[in-house]
DSSP file (Angstrom, degrees, kcal/mol; ACC not computed):
  #  RESIDUE AA STRUCTURE BP1 BP2  ACC     N-H-->O    O-->H-N    N-H-->O    O-->H-N    TCO  KAPPA ALPHA  PHI   PSI    X-CA   Y-CA   Z-CA
    1    1 A X              0   0    0      0, 0.0     2,-0.6     0, 0.0     0, 0.0   0.000 360.0 360.0 360.0 123.8  -49.1  -19.4  -32.3
    2    2 A X        -     0   0    0      3,-0.0     2,-0.3     0, 0.0     3,-0.0  -0.830 360.0-146.8 -97.3 120.2  -50.4  -23.0  -32.1
    3    3 A X        -     0   0    0     -2,-0.6     2,-0.1     1,-0.1     0, 0.0  -0.611  30.3-102.9 -80.9 145.3  -47.8  -25.7  -32.1
    4    4 A X        -     0   0    0     -2,-0.3     2,-0.8     1,-0.1    -1,-0.1  -0.415  24.2-125.6 -71.0 143.1  -48.9  -29.0  -33.8
    5    5 A X        -     0   0    0      1,-0.1     3,-0.1    -2,-0.1    -1,-0.1  -0.788  20.1-157.9 -84.6 115.5  -49.9  -31.9  -31.6
    6    6 A X        -     0   0    0     -2,-0.8     3,-0.3     1,-0.2    -1,-0.1   0.504  27.6-136.6 -78.2  -1.7  -47.6  -34.6  -32.8
    7    7 A X        -     0   0    0      1,-0.2    -1,-0.2     5,-0.1    55,-0.1  -0.311  22.2 -85.2  75.2-163.7  -49.8  -37.5  -31.6
    8    8 A X  S    S+     0   0    0     52,-0.1    -1,-0.2    -3,-0.1     5,-0.0   0.128  70.9 130.4-138.9  23.2  -48.6  -40.5  -29.8
    9    9 A X  S  > S-     0   0    0     -3,-0.3     4,-2.2     1,-0.1     5,-0.2  -0.345  74.4 -98.7 -68.7 166.1  -47.5  -43.1  -32.3
   10   10 A X  H  > S+     0   0    0      1,-0.2     4,-2.1     2,-0.2     5,-0.2   0.917 124.9  47.9 -56.4 -48.5  -44.0  -44.6  -31.6
   11   11 A X  H  > S+     0   0    0      1,-0.2     4,-2.2     2,-0.2    -1,-0.2   0.896 112.9  49.6 -61.8 -35.5  -42.2  -42.4  -34.1
   12   12 A X  H  > S+     0   0    0      2,-0.2     4,-2.9     1,-0.2    -1,-0.2   0.838 107.1  54.9 -69.3 -32.7  -44.0  -39.4  -32.7
   13   13 A X  H  X S+     0   0    0     -4,-2.2     4,-2.4     2,-0.2    -2,-0.2   0.924 109.5  47.6 -63.8 -44.5  -43.0  -40.4  -29.2
   14   14 A X  H  X S+     0   0    0     -4,-2.1     4,-2.4     2,-0.2    -2,-0.2   0.918 114.0  46.3 -62.9 -44.1  -39.4  -40.5  -30.3
   15   15 A X  H  X S+     0   0    0     -4,-2.2     4,-2.2     2,-0.2    -2,-0.2   0.928 113.3  48.9 -64.7 -44.9  -39.7  -37.0  -32.0
   16   16 A X  H  X S+     0   0    0     -4,-2.9     4,-2.4    42,-0.2    -2,-0.2   0.914 111.4  50.0 -61.5 -42.1  -41.5  -35.5  -29.0
   17   17 A X  H  X S+     0   0    0     -4,-2.4     4,-2.7    41,-0.4    -1,-0.2   0.915 109.2  51.2 -62.8 -43.3  -38.8  -36.9  -26.7
   18   18 A X  H  X S+     0   0    0     -4,-2.4     4,-2.4     1,-0.2    -1,-0.2   0.898 109.6  51.1 -64.4 -36.6  -36.0  -35.4  -28.8
   19   19 A X  H  X S+     0   0    0     -4,-2.2     4,-2.3     2,-0.2    -2,-0.2   0.929 112.2  45.9 -64.1 -45.2  -37.8  -32.0  -28.8
   20   20 A X  H  X S+     0   0    0     -4,-2.4     4,-2.5     2,-0.2    -2,-0.2   0.893 111.7  52.3 -63.4 -39.6  -38.0  -32.1  -25.0
   21   21 A X  H  X S+     0   0    0     -4,-2.7     4,-2.6     2,-0.2    -2,-0.2   0.929 110.5  47.1 -58.6 -49.0  -34.4  -33.2  -24.7
   22   22 A X  H  X S+     0   0    0     -4,-2.4     4,-2.1     1,-0.2    -1,-0.2   0.889 111.9  51.0 -63.2 -39.0  -33.2  -30.4  -26.8
   23   23 A X  H  X S+     0   0    0     -4,-2.3     4,-2.9     1,-0.2    -2,-0.2   0.944 111.5  46.7 -61.4 -48.1  -35.3  -27.9  -24.9
   24   24 A X  H  X S+     0   0    0     -4,-2.5     4,-3.0     2,-0.2     5,-0.3   0.880 109.1  53.8 -64.8 -39.6  -33.9  -29.1  -21.5
   25   25 A X  H  X S+     0   0    0     -4,-2.6     4,-1.8     1,-0.2    -1,-0.2   0.951 114.2  43.2 -61.8 -45.5  -30.3  -29.1  -22.7
   26   26 A X  H  X S+     0   0    0     -4,-2.1     4,-2.2    -5,-0.2    -2,-0.2   0.930 114.9  48.9 -62.7 -45.6  -30.7  -25.5  -23.8
   27   27 A X  H  X S+     0   0    0     -4,-2.9     4,-1.5     1,-0.2    -2,-0.2   0.927 113.4  45.2 -65.1 -43.3  -32.6  -24.5  -20.7
   28   28 A X  H  X S+     0   0    0     -4,-3.0     4,-0.9     2,-0.2    -1,-0.2   0.844 110.8  54.8 -68.1 -32.1  -30.1  -26.0  -18.3
   29   29 A X  H >< S+     0   0    0     -4,-1.8     3,-0.6    -5,-0.3    -1,-0.2   0.917 110.9  45.3 -66.2 -41.1  -27.2  -24.6  -20.2
   30   30 A X  H 3< S+     0   0    0     -4,-2.2    -1,-0.2     1,-0.2    -2,-0.2   0.771 104.2  63.8 -70.0 -25.6  -28.8  -21.1  -19.8
   31   31 A X  H 3< S-     0   0    0     -4,-1.5    -1,-0.2     1,-0.2    -2,-0.2   0.730 109.7-119.3 -74.2 -21.6  -29.5  -21.7  -16.2
   32   32 A X    <<  -     0   0    0     -4,-0.9     2,-0.3    -3,-0.6    -1,-0.2  -0.380  36.8 -43.0 111.0 170.9  -25.7  -22.0  -15.4
   33   33 A X        +     0   0    0     -2,-0.1     2,-0.3    -3,-0.1   114,-0.1  -0.601  58.4 156.5 -81.1 132.8  -23.2  -24.5  -14.1
   34   34 A X        -     0   0    0     -2,-0.3     2,-0.2   112,-0.2   115,-0.1  -0.885  36.5-131.5-156.3 123.7  -24.2  -26.4  -11.1
   35   35 A X    >   -     0   0    0    113,-0.6     3,-1.8    -2,-0.3     4,-0.1  -0.515  24.7-123.3 -74.2 145.6  -22.9  -29.7   -9.9
   36   36 A X  G >  S+     0   0    0      1,-0.3     3,-1.7     2,-0.2    -1,-0.1   0.876 112.7  57.8 -57.4 -39.4  -25.6  -32.3   -9.0
   37   37 A X  G 3  S+     0   0    0      1,-0.3    -1,-0.3    -3,-0.0    -2,-0.0   0.671 101.7  56.3 -65.2 -16.1  -24.2  -32.6   -5.6
   38   38 A X  G <  S+     0   0    0     -3,-1.8    -1,-0.3     2,-0.0    -2,-0.2   0.295  76.3 129.6 -99.1   8.6  -24.6  -28.9   -5.0
   39   39 A X    <   -     0   0    0     -3,-1.7     2,-0.1    -4,-0.1    -3,-0.0  -0.430  50.3-142.4 -65.0 137.0  -28.4  -28.9   -5.8
   40   40 A X     >  -     0   0    0     -2,-0.1     4,-2.4     1,-0.1     5,-0.2  -0.411  30.6 -98.0 -86.5 171.8  -30.4  -27.1   -3.1
   41   41 A X  H  > S+     0   0    0      1,-0.2     4,-2.4     2,-0.2     5,-0.2   0.889 127.8  51.6 -57.3 -40.6  -33.8  -28.4   -2.0
   42   42 A X  H  > S+     0   0    0      2,-0.2     4,-2.4     1,-0.2    -1,-0.2   0.908 108.4  50.6 -65.0 -41.6  -35.4  -25.8   -4.3
   43   43 A X  H  > S+     0   0    0      2,-0.2     4,-2.2     1,-0.2    -2,-0.2   0.913 111.4  49.1 -58.1 -44.5  -33.3  -27.0   -7.3
   44   44 A X  H  X S+     0   0    0     -4,-2.4     4,-2.5     2,-0.2    -2,-0.2   0.916 110.0  49.7 -64.5 -44.3  -34.3  -30.6   -6.6
   45   45 A X  H  X S+     0   0    0     -4,-2.4     4,-2.3     1,-0.2    -1,-0.2   0.912 111.1  51.0 -62.4 -41.5  -38.1  -29.7   -6.4
   46   46 A X  H  X S+     0   0    0     -4,-2.4     4,-2.2     1,-0.2    -1,-0.2   0.913 109.9  49.1 -64.2 -42.5  -37.7  -27.8   -9.7
   47   47 A X  H  X S+     0   0    0     -4,-2.2     4,-2.3     1,-0.2    -1,-0.2   0.907 111.9  48.7 -64.7 -42.2  -36.1  -30.8  -11.4
   48   48 A X  H  X S+     0   0    0     -4,-2.5     4,-2.0     1,-0.2    -1,-0.2   0.895 112.7  47.3 -65.6 -38.4  -38.8  -33.2  -10.1
   49   49 A X  H  X S+     0   0    0     -4,-2.3     4,-2.7     2,-0.2    -2,-0.2   0.858 110.6  52.2 -71.0 -33.7  -41.6  -30.9  -11.2
   50   50 A X  H  X S+     0   0    0     -4,-2.2     4,-2.3     2,-0.2     5,-0.2   0.919 109.0  50.4 -65.1 -43.9  -40.0  -30.5  -14.6
   51   51 A X  H  X S+     0   0    0     -4,-2.3     4,-0.9     1,-0.2    -2,-0.2   0.917 114.5  43.9 -61.5 -41.7  -39.7  -34.3  -15.0
   52   52 A X  H  X S+     0   0    0     -4,-2.0     4,-0.6     1,-0.2     3,-0.3   0.897 113.9  49.8 -70.2 -40.5  -43.4  -34.7  -14.1
   53   53 A X  H  < S+     0   0    0     -4,-2.7     4,-0.4     1,-0.2    -2,-0.2   0.856 115.7  42.2 -69.3 -32.7  -44.5  -31.8  -16.3
   54   54 A X  H  X S+     0   0    0     -4,-2.3     4,-1.6     1,-0.2    -1,-0.2   0.550  90.7  84.3 -94.3  -9.4  -42.6  -33.0  -19.4
   55   55 A X  H  X S+     0   0    0     -4,-0.9     4,-1.8    -3,-0.3     3,-0.4   0.933  95.3  44.6 -58.4 -45.7  -43.4  -36.7  -19.1
   56   56 A X  H  X S+     0   0    0     -4,-0.6     4,-2.4     1,-0.2    -1,-0.2   0.821 108.0  59.6 -68.1 -31.8  -46.7  -36.2  -20.9
   57   57 A X  H  4 S+     0   0    0     -4,-0.4    -1,-0.2     1,-0.2    -2,-0.2   0.829 108.4  45.6 -65.5 -29.8  -45.1  -34.0  -23.5
   58   58 A X  H  < S+     0   0    0     -4,-1.6   -41,-0.4    -3,-0.4   -42,-0.2   0.914 128.6  20.6 -80.0 -44.8  -42.8  -36.8  -24.4
   59   59 A X  H >< S-     0   0    0     -4,-1.8     3,-2.1     1,-0.2    -2,-0.2   0.581  83.1-169.8-106.3  -8.9  -45.2  -39.7  -24.7
   60   60 A X  T 3< S-     0   0    0     -4,-2.4    -1,-0.2    -5,-0.3   -52,-0.1  -0.294  72.1 -17.3  58.9-135.1  -48.5  -37.9  -25.2
   61   61 A X  T 3  S+     0   0    0      1,-0.1     2,-1.2     2,-0.0    -1,-0.3   0.557 111.3 104.7 -81.5  -6.1  -51.4  -40.3  -24.9
   62   62 A X    <   +     0   0    0     -3,-2.1    -1,-0.1     1,-0.2   -53,-0.0  -0.626  35.0 161.1 -78.8  96.5  -49.2  -43.4  -25.4
   63   63 A X        +     0   0    0     -2,-1.2    -1,-0.2     4,-0.1    -3,-0.1   0.104  31.0 125.8-103.2  21.4  -48.9  -44.8  -21.9
   64   64 A X  S  > S-     0   0    0      1,-0.1     4,-2.1     4,-0.0     5,-0.2  -0.356  73.5-116.2 -76.5 161.6  -47.8  -48.2  -23.1
   65   65 A X  H  > S+     0   0    0      1,-0.2     4,-2.8     2,-0.2     5,-0.2   0.901 117.6  53.9 -60.6 -41.2  -44.6  -49.8  -21.8
   66   66 A X  H  > S+     0   0    0      1,-0.2     4,-2.7     2,-0.2    -1,-0.2   0.905 107.2  50.9 -62.3 -42.3  -43.2  -49.7  -25.3
   67   67 A X  H  > S+     0   0    0      2,-0.2     4,-2.2     1,-0.2    -1,-0.2   0.919 112.5  45.7 -62.2 -43.5  -43.9  -45.9  -25.5
   68   68 A X  H  X S+     0   0    0     -4,-2.1     4,-2.2     2,-0.2    -2,-0.2   0.890 114.1  48.4 -67.1 -39.9  -42.1  -45.3  -22.2
   69   69 A X  H  X S+     0   0    0     -4,-2.8     4,-2.9     2,-0.2    -2,-0.2   0.901 110.6  51.9 -64.7 -40.9  -39.1  -47.6  -23.2
   70   70 A X  H  X S+     0   0    0     -4,-2.7     4,-2.8    -5,-0.2    -2,-0.2   0.916 109.3  49.1 -63.2 -41.9  -38.9  -45.8  -26.5
   71   71 A X  H  X S+     0   0    0     -4,-2.2     4,-2.1     2,-0.2    -1,-0.2   0.924 113.7  46.6 -61.3 -43.7  -38.8  -42.4  -24.8
   72   72 A X  H  X S+     0   0    0     -4,-2.2     4,-2.3     2,-0.2    -2,-0.2   0.910 112.8  49.3 -65.1 -42.4  -36.1  -43.6  -22.4
   73   73 A X  H  X S+     0   0    0     -4,-2.9     4,-2.7     1,-0.2    -2,-0.2   0.895 110.0  52.0 -62.1 -42.5  -34.1  -45.2  -25.2
   74   74 A X  H  X S+     0   0    0     -4,-2.8     4,-2.7     2,-0.2    -2,-0.2   0.903 108.6  50.3 -61.9 -41.5  -34.4  -42.0  -27.2
   75   75 A X  H  X S+     0   0    0     -4,-2.1     4,-2.5     2,-0.2    -2,-0.2   0.938 112.7  46.9 -60.5 -47.6  -33.1  -39.9  -24.3
   76   76 A X  H  X S+     0   0    0     -4,-2.3     4,-2.3     1,-0.2    -2,-0.2   0.928 113.6  47.8 -61.0 -45.5  -30.1  -42.3  -23.8
   77   77 A X  H  X S+     0   0    0     -4,-2.7     4,-2.7     2,-0.2     5,-0.2   0.922 112.5  48.2 -61.6 -47.8  -29.3  -42.3  -27.5
   78   78 A X  H  X S+     0   0    0     -4,-2.7     4,-2.8     1,-0.2    -1,-0.2   0.907 110.9  51.6 -59.0 -42.2  -29.5  -38.5  -27.8
   79   79 A X  H  X S+     0   0    0     -4,-2.5     4,-2.4     1,-0.2    -2,-0.2   0.906 112.1  45.9 -63.9 -44.2  -27.3  -38.1  -24.7
   80   80 A X  H  X S+     0   0    0     -4,-2.3     4,-2.4     2,-0.2    -1,-0.2   0.911 113.5  49.1 -67.2 -41.4  -24.6  -40.4  -26.2
   81   81 A X  H  X S+     0   0    0     -4,-2.7     4,-2.3     2,-0.2    -2,-0.2   0.921 112.4  47.5 -63.4 -43.0  -24.8  -38.7  -29.5
   82   82 A X  H  X S+     0   0    0     -4,-2.8     4,-2.5     2,-0.2    -2,-0.2   0.917 112.1  50.3 -67.4 -39.8  -24.4  -35.2  -28.0
   83   83 A X  H  X S+     0   0    0     -4,-2.4     4,-2.0     1,-0.2    -1,-0.2   0.924 111.4  48.3 -60.8 -43.5  -21.5  -36.4  -25.8
   84   84 A X  H  X S+     0   0    0     -4,-2.4     4,-1.3     1,-0.2    -1,-0.2   0.897 111.3  50.3 -64.0 -39.9  -19.8  -37.9  -28.8
   85   85 A X  H  X S+     0   0    0     -4,-2.3     4,-1.8     1,-0.2    -1,-0.2   0.898 110.0  50.0 -63.9 -42.3  -20.3  -34.6  -30.8
   86   86 A X  H  < S+     0   0    0     -4,-2.5     7,-0.3     1,-0.2    -1,-0.2   0.847 106.6  56.0 -69.7 -31.0  -18.9  -32.5  -27.9
   87   87 A X  H  < S+     0   0    0     -4,-2.0    -1,-0.2     1,-0.2    -2,-0.2   0.840 114.6  39.5 -65.0 -32.5  -15.9  -34.7  -27.7
   88   88 A X  H  < S+     0   0    0     -4,-1.3     2,-0.6    -3,-0.2    -2,-0.2   0.706 114.3  54.2 -87.9 -24.3  -15.2  -34.1  -31.4
   89   89 A X     X  -     0   0    0     -4,-1.8     4,-2.6     1,-0.2     5,-0.2  -0.891  54.2-171.3-122.1 103.5  -16.1  -30.4  -31.6
   90   90 A X  H  > S+     0   0    0     -2,-0.6     4,-2.7     1,-0.2     5,-0.2   0.883  91.9  55.8 -58.4 -35.9  -14.4  -27.9  -29.2
   91   91 A X  H  > S+     0   0    0      2,-0.2     4,-2.2     1,-0.2    -1,-0.2   0.929 110.1  44.2 -63.7 -44.6  -16.8  -25.2  -30.5
   92   92 A X  H  > S+     0   0    0      2,-0.2     4,-2.3     1,-0.2     5,-0.3   0.906 112.4  52.5 -65.4 -40.6  -19.9  -27.3  -29.5
   93   93 A X  H  X>S+     0   0    0     -4,-2.6     4,-3.3    -7,-0.3     5,-0.6   0.925 110.9  47.4 -60.0 -44.9  -18.4  -28.3  -26.2
   94   94 A X  H  X5S+     0   0    0     -4,-2.7     4,-1.7     1,-0.2    -1,-0.2   0.905 112.8  49.4 -63.1 -39.9  -17.8  -24.6  -25.4
   95   95 A X  H  <5S+     0   0    0     -4,-2.2    -2,-0.2    -5,-0.2    -1,-0.2   0.881 121.7  33.3 -69.1 -36.2  -21.4  -23.7  -26.5
   96   96 A X  H  <5S+     0   0    0     -4,-2.3    -2,-0.2    -5,-0.1    -3,-0.2   0.869 133.3  25.4 -87.8 -39.1  -22.9  -26.4  -24.4
   97   97 A X  H  <5S-     0   0    0     -4,-3.3    -3,-0.2    -5,-0.3    -2,-0.2   0.653  92.9-150.3-100.6 -19.5  -20.6  -26.6  -21.4
   98   98 A X     << -     0   0    0     -4,-1.7     2,-0.3    -5,-0.6    -1,-0.2  -0.338  27.1 -70.6  76.4-164.2  -19.1  -23.1  -21.3
   99   99 A X        -     0   0    0     46,-0.1    45,-0.1    -2,-0.1    -5,-0.0  -0.884  52.2 -83.5-126.4 155.5  -15.7  -22.3  -20.1
  100  100 A X        -     0   0    0     -2,-0.3     2,-0.5     1,-0.1    45,-0.2  -0.282  47.7-144.4 -54.3 145.7  -14.1  -22.2  -16.6
  101  101 A X  E     -A  144   0A   0     43,-2.3    43,-3.3    -3,-0.0     2,-0.3  -0.973   8.2-126.0-125.4 126.6  -14.9  -18.9  -14.9
  102  102 A X  E     +A  143   0A   0     -2,-0.5    41,-0.2    41,-0.2     3,-0.1  -0.533  32.1 167.5 -68.8 126.7  -12.6  -17.0  -12.5
  103  103 A X  E     +     0   0A   0     39,-3.6     7,-3.4     1,-0.4     2,-0.4   0.693  65.8  20.7-112.9 -31.3  -14.2  -16.3   -9.2
  104  104 A X  E     -AB 142 109A   0     38,-1.5    38,-2.0     5,-0.2     2,-0.4  -0.994  58.6-174.4-144.3 133.4  -11.4  -15.2   -7.0
  105  105 A X  E >  S-AB 141 108A   0      3,-2.2     3,-1.9    -2,-0.4    36,-0.2  -0.974  76.5 -20.0-129.6 119.1   -7.9  -13.8   -8.0
  106  106 A X  T 3  S-     0   0    0     34,-3.5    34,-0.2    -2,-0.4    35,-0.1   0.899 128.6 -49.1  52.8  45.8   -5.3  -13.0   -5.3
  107  107 A X  T 3  S+     0   0    0     32,-1.8     2,-0.6    29,-0.2    -1,-0.3   0.363 112.0 120.7  81.9  -5.5   -7.9  -12.9   -2.5
  108  108 A X  E <   -B  105   0A   0     -3,-1.9    -3,-2.2    32,-0.2     2,-0.3  -0.821  58.7-138.2 -98.5 120.9  -10.2  -10.5   -4.5
  109  109 A X  E     -B  104   0A   0     -2,-0.6     2,-1.4    -5,-0.2    -5,-0.2  -0.585   8.0-136.2 -78.4 132.9  -13.7  -11.9   -5.1
  110  110 A X     >  -     0   0    0     -7,-3.4     4,-2.1    -2,-0.3     3,-0.3  -0.700  24.7-175.8 -88.0  86.2  -15.1  -11.3   -8.6
  111  111 A X  H  > S+     0   0    0     -2,-1.4     4,-2.6     1,-0.3    -1,-0.2   0.844  78.3  53.3 -58.9 -38.8  -18.6  -10.3   -7.4
  112  112 A X  H  > S+     0   0    0      1,-0.2     4,-2.8     2,-0.2    -1,-0.3   0.920 108.6  49.4 -63.9 -41.6  -20.0  -10.0  -10.9
  113  113 A X  H  > S+     0   0    0     -3,-0.3     4,-1.9     2,-0.2    -2,-0.2   0.902 111.4  49.8 -62.8 -41.1  -18.8  -13.5  -11.9
  114  114 A X  H  X>S+     0   0    0     -4,-2.1     5,-2.5     2,-0.2     4,-1.0   0.948 113.7  46.3 -62.3 -47.1  -20.4  -14.9   -8.7
  115  115 A X  H ><5S+     0   0    0     -4,-2.6     3,-0.6     1,-0.2    -2,-0.2   0.913 112.8  48.2 -61.4 -44.4  -23.7  -13.1   -9.5
  116  116 A X  H 3<5S+     0   0    0     -4,-2.8    -1,-0.2     1,-0.2    -2,-0.2   0.823 115.1  45.5 -66.2 -31.6  -23.7  -14.1  -13.2
  117  117 A X  H 3<5S-     0   0    0     -4,-1.9    -1,-0.2    -5,-0.2    -2,-0.2   0.532 112.1-118.9 -91.3  -6.5  -23.0  -17.8  -12.3
  118  118 A X  T <<5 +     0   0    0     -4,-1.0     2,-0.5    -3,-0.6    -3,-0.2   0.815  62.3 146.1  74.5  31.8  -25.6  -17.8   -9.5
  119  119 A X      < -     0   0    0     -5,-2.5    -1,-0.3    -6,-0.2    -2,-0.1  -0.904  38.5-143.3-106.1 126.7  -23.1  -18.6   -6.8
  120  120 A X     >  -     0   0    0     -2,-0.5     4,-1.8     1,-0.1     3,-0.2  -0.388  25.2-110.7 -81.6 162.4  -23.7  -17.2   -3.3
  121  121 A X  H  > S+     0   0    0      1,-0.2     4,-2.6     2,-0.2     5,-0.2   0.871 119.6  54.3 -58.3 -38.4  -20.9  -15.9   -1.0
  122  122 A X  H  > S+     0   0    0      2,-0.2     4,-2.2     1,-0.2    -1,-0.2   0.865 104.8  53.3 -65.3 -37.7  -21.6  -18.9    1.3
  123  123 A X  H  > S+     0   0    0      2,-0.2     4,-2.0     1,-0.2    -1,-0.2   0.904 110.9  47.5 -64.2 -40.4  -21.2  -21.4   -1.6
  124  124 A X  H  X S+     0   0    0     -4,-1.8     4,-2.2     1,-0.2    -2,-0.2   0.926 111.9  49.1 -68.0 -43.6  -17.8  -19.8   -2.3
  125  125 A X  H  X S+     0   0    0     -4,-2.6     4,-2.4     1,-0.2    -2,-0.2   0.861 109.1  53.3 -63.2 -34.1  -16.7  -19.9    1.3
  126  126 A X  H  X S+     0   0    0     -4,-2.2     4,-2.6     2,-0.2    -1,-0.2   0.924 109.0  48.7 -64.5 -43.5  -17.8  -23.5    1.6
  127  127 A X  H  X S+     0   0    0     -4,-2.0     4,-1.0     2,-0.2    -2,-0.2   0.906 111.0  50.7 -61.2 -42.8  -15.6  -24.4   -1.4
  128  128 A X  H ><>S+     0   0    0     -4,-2.2     5,-2.0     1,-0.2     3,-0.7   0.926 111.3  47.2 -61.8 -47.1  -12.7  -22.5    0.1
  129  129 A X  H ><5S+     0   0    0     -4,-2.4     3,-2.3     1,-0.2    -2,-0.2   0.899 106.1  59.6 -64.8 -39.0  -13.1  -24.4    3.5
  130  130 A X  H 3<5S+     0   0    0     -4,-2.6    -1,-0.2     1,-0.3    -2,-0.2   0.759 102.8  52.9 -62.1 -21.8  -13.3  -27.7    1.7
  131  131 A X  T <<5S-     0   0    0     -4,-1.0    -1,-0.3    -3,-0.7    -2,-0.2   0.211 126.4-101.8 -94.6  13.0   -9.9  -27.0    0.3
  132  132 A X  T < 5S+     0   0    0     -3,-2.3     2,-0.3     1,-0.3    -3,-0.2   0.649  83.8 119.5  81.4  17.5   -8.5  -26.4    3.7
  133  133 A X      < -     0   0    0     -5,-2.0    -1,-0.3    -6,-0.1    -2,-0.1  -0.757  49.2-155.4-112.5 161.4   -8.4  -22.6    3.7
  134  134 A X        +     0   0    0     -2,-0.3     2,-0.3     1,-0.2    -5,-0.1   0.747  68.2  25.0-106.6 -30.7  -10.2  -20.2    5.9
  135  135 A X  S >  S-     0   0    0     -7,-0.1     3,-1.6     1,-0.1    -1,-0.2  -0.915  71.6-114.6-139.2 156.8  -10.7  -16.9    4.1
  136  136 A X  G >  S+     0   0    0     -2,-0.3     3,-2.3     1,-0.3   -29,-0.2   0.853 114.4  67.3 -60.0 -32.9  -10.9  -15.6    0.5
  137  137 A X  G 3  S+     0   0    0      1,-0.3    -1,-0.3   -31,-0.1   -29,-0.1   0.713  92.9  60.8 -63.6 -16.7   -7.6  -13.7    1.2
  138  138 A X  G <  S+     0   0    0     -3,-1.6    17,-2.6   -31,-0.1     2,-0.5   0.437  89.5  93.1 -83.7  -2.2   -5.9  -17.2    1.4
  139  139 A X  E <   - C   0 154A   0     -3,-2.3   -32,-1.8    15,-0.3    15,-0.2  -0.822  46.0-179.2-105.2 125.6   -6.9  -17.9   -2.2
  140  140 A X  E    S+     0   0A   0     13,-2.6   -34,-3.5    -2,-0.5     2,-0.4   0.924  82.0   0.5 -80.0 -50.8   -4.7  -17.2   -5.2
  141  141 A X  E     -AC 105 153A   0     12,-2.0    12,-3.3   -36,-0.2     2,-0.4  -0.999  55.2-172.7-139.8 137.3   -7.4  -18.5   -7.7
  142  142 A X  E     -AC 104 152A   0    -38,-2.0   -39,-3.6    -2,-0.4   -38,-1.5  -0.994  18.5-173.4-123.8 122.7  -10.9  -19.9   -7.4
  143  143 A X  E     -AC 102 151A   0      8,-2.7     8,-2.9    -2,-0.4     2,-0.8  -0.960  24.1-139.7-124.8 129.1  -12.3  -21.2  -10.6
  144  144 A X  E     -AC 101 150A   0    -43,-3.3   -43,-2.3    -2,-0.5     6,-0.2  -0.772  31.9-145.0 -81.5 112.6  -15.7  -22.4  -11.4
  145  145 A X    >   -     0   0    0      4,-3.3     3,-1.7    -2,-0.8   -46,-0.1  -0.280  22.8-104.2 -77.8 166.4  -15.1  -25.4  -13.6
  146  146 A X  T 3  S+     0   0    0      1,-0.3  -112,-0.2     2,-0.1    -1,-0.1   0.755 119.3  53.8 -67.6 -23.6  -17.4  -26.4  -16.5
  147  147 A X  T 3  S-     0   0    0   -114,-0.1    -1,-0.3     2,-0.1  -113,-0.1   0.441 124.5 -98.1 -90.5   2.9  -19.0  -29.3  -14.6
  148  148 A X  S <  S+     0   0    0     -3,-1.7  -113,-0.6     1,-0.4     2,-0.2   0.373  81.6 124.6 104.7  -6.8  -19.9  -27.0  -11.7
  149  149 A X        -     0   0    0   -115,-0.1    -4,-3.3    -5,-0.1     2,-0.6  -0.501  56.4-129.5 -83.4 158.5  -17.1  -27.7   -9.2
  150  150 A X  E     -C  144   0A   0     -6,-0.2     2,-0.3    -2,-0.2    -6,-0.2  -0.939  18.4-155.9-111.9 119.0  -15.0  -24.9   -7.7
  151  151 A X  E     -C  143   0A   0     -8,-2.9    -8,-2.7    -2,-0.6     2,-0.4  -0.725   9.1-156.9 -90.4 140.1  -11.2  -25.4   -7.9
  152  152 A X  E     -C  142   0A   0     -2,-0.3     2,-0.6   -10,-0.2   -10,-0.2  -0.977  12.4-169.5-120.9 130.5   -9.1  -23.6   -5.4
  153  153 A X  E     -C  141   0A   0    -12,-3.3   -13,-2.6    -2,-0.4   -12,-2.0  -0.973  25.9-136.3-112.8 115.0   -5.4  -22.7   -5.8
  154  154 A X  E     -C  139   0A   0     -2,-0.6   -15,-0.3   -15,-0.2     5,-0.1  -0.280  23.1-101.5 -68.5 154.1   -4.1  -21.4   -2.5
  155  155 A X    >>  -     0   0    0    -17,-2.6     3,-1.5     1,-0.1     4,-1.2  -0.389  36.4-108.5 -68.7 158.4   -1.8  -18.4   -2.3
  156  156 A X  T 34 S+     0   0    0      1,-0.3     3,-0.1     2,-0.2    -1,-0.1   0.804 119.0  58.9 -62.2 -27.8    1.9  -19.2   -1.9
  157  157 A X  T 34 S+     0   0    0      1,-0.2    -1,-0.3     3,-0.0   -19,-0.1   0.745 115.3  34.5 -74.2 -21.3    1.7  -17.9    1.8
  158  158 A X  T <4 S+     0   0    0     -3,-1.5    -2,-0.2   -20,-0.2    -1,-0.2   0.444  88.9 116.5-112.2  -2.6   -1.0  -20.4    2.7
  159  159 A X  S  < S-     0   0    0     -4,-1.2     3,-0.1    -3,-0.1    -6,-0.0  -0.399  78.2 -99.2 -64.6 140.8    0.1  -23.4    0.5
  160  160 A X        -     0   0    0      1,-0.1    -1,-0.1    -2,-0.1     3,-0.1  -0.353  43.5-104.8 -61.4 140.0    1.1  -26.4    2.5
  161  161 A X        -     0   0    0      1,-0.1     2,-0.1    -3,-0.1    -1,-0.1  -0.348  38.3-103.1 -65.8 145.4    4.8  -26.7    2.9
  162  162 A X        -     0   0    0     -3,-0.1     2,-0.5     1,-0.1    -1,-0.1  -0.445  32.8-127.8 -69.6 138.4    6.5  -29.4    0.8
  163  163 A X        -     0   0    0     -2,-0.1     2,-0.5    -3,-0.1    -1,-0.1  -0.755  18.0-139.7 -88.4 133.4    7.4  -32.5    2.8
  164  164 A X        -     0   0    0     -2,-0.5     2,-0.5     2,-0.0    -1,-0.0  -0.802   9.7-146.7 -94.1 128.5   10.9  -33.6    2.4
  165  165 A X              0   0    0     -2,-0.5    -2,-0.0     1,-0.1     0, 0.0  -0.821 360.0 360.0 -95.9 127.5   11.5  -37.2    2.1
  166  166 A X              0   0    0     -2,-0.5    -1,-0.1     0, 0.0    -2,-0.0   0.509 360.0 360.0 -67.4 360.0   14.8  -38.5    3.6
């Protein structure tokens, strides 16, 4: 199947950029939740190579400043429109961002959830330590949030004692 070459006029640059944007939103949604700060070296290399590989797909032969600015403006506009749409539509937000995912309940690790979300045991233990706990047994709930962070609710036996104010 041969896809049409859309050319490189300014309207075609905008259309090409929109197609690339839509593809990347879908691809990263399927790739799973990952906070930018949690990117590994391999993740960063993939992102850089994707950016380089798709740059020509967006602007084609149009290497003018105007073509590049139009591609950037199209990306910003599409991002704003998509964000506005997800704020207004819970169904779209759920489709694009997913839902929080339970990773640990009462000290028991949900191995299947970790595997499906692409989270390693060490990533989970790091999140637990960042919340001041030492072991998974100290966790009442660990939840992978939609933006990629891991929230930890300590078990009542390891929760910090309440400070009494005189």
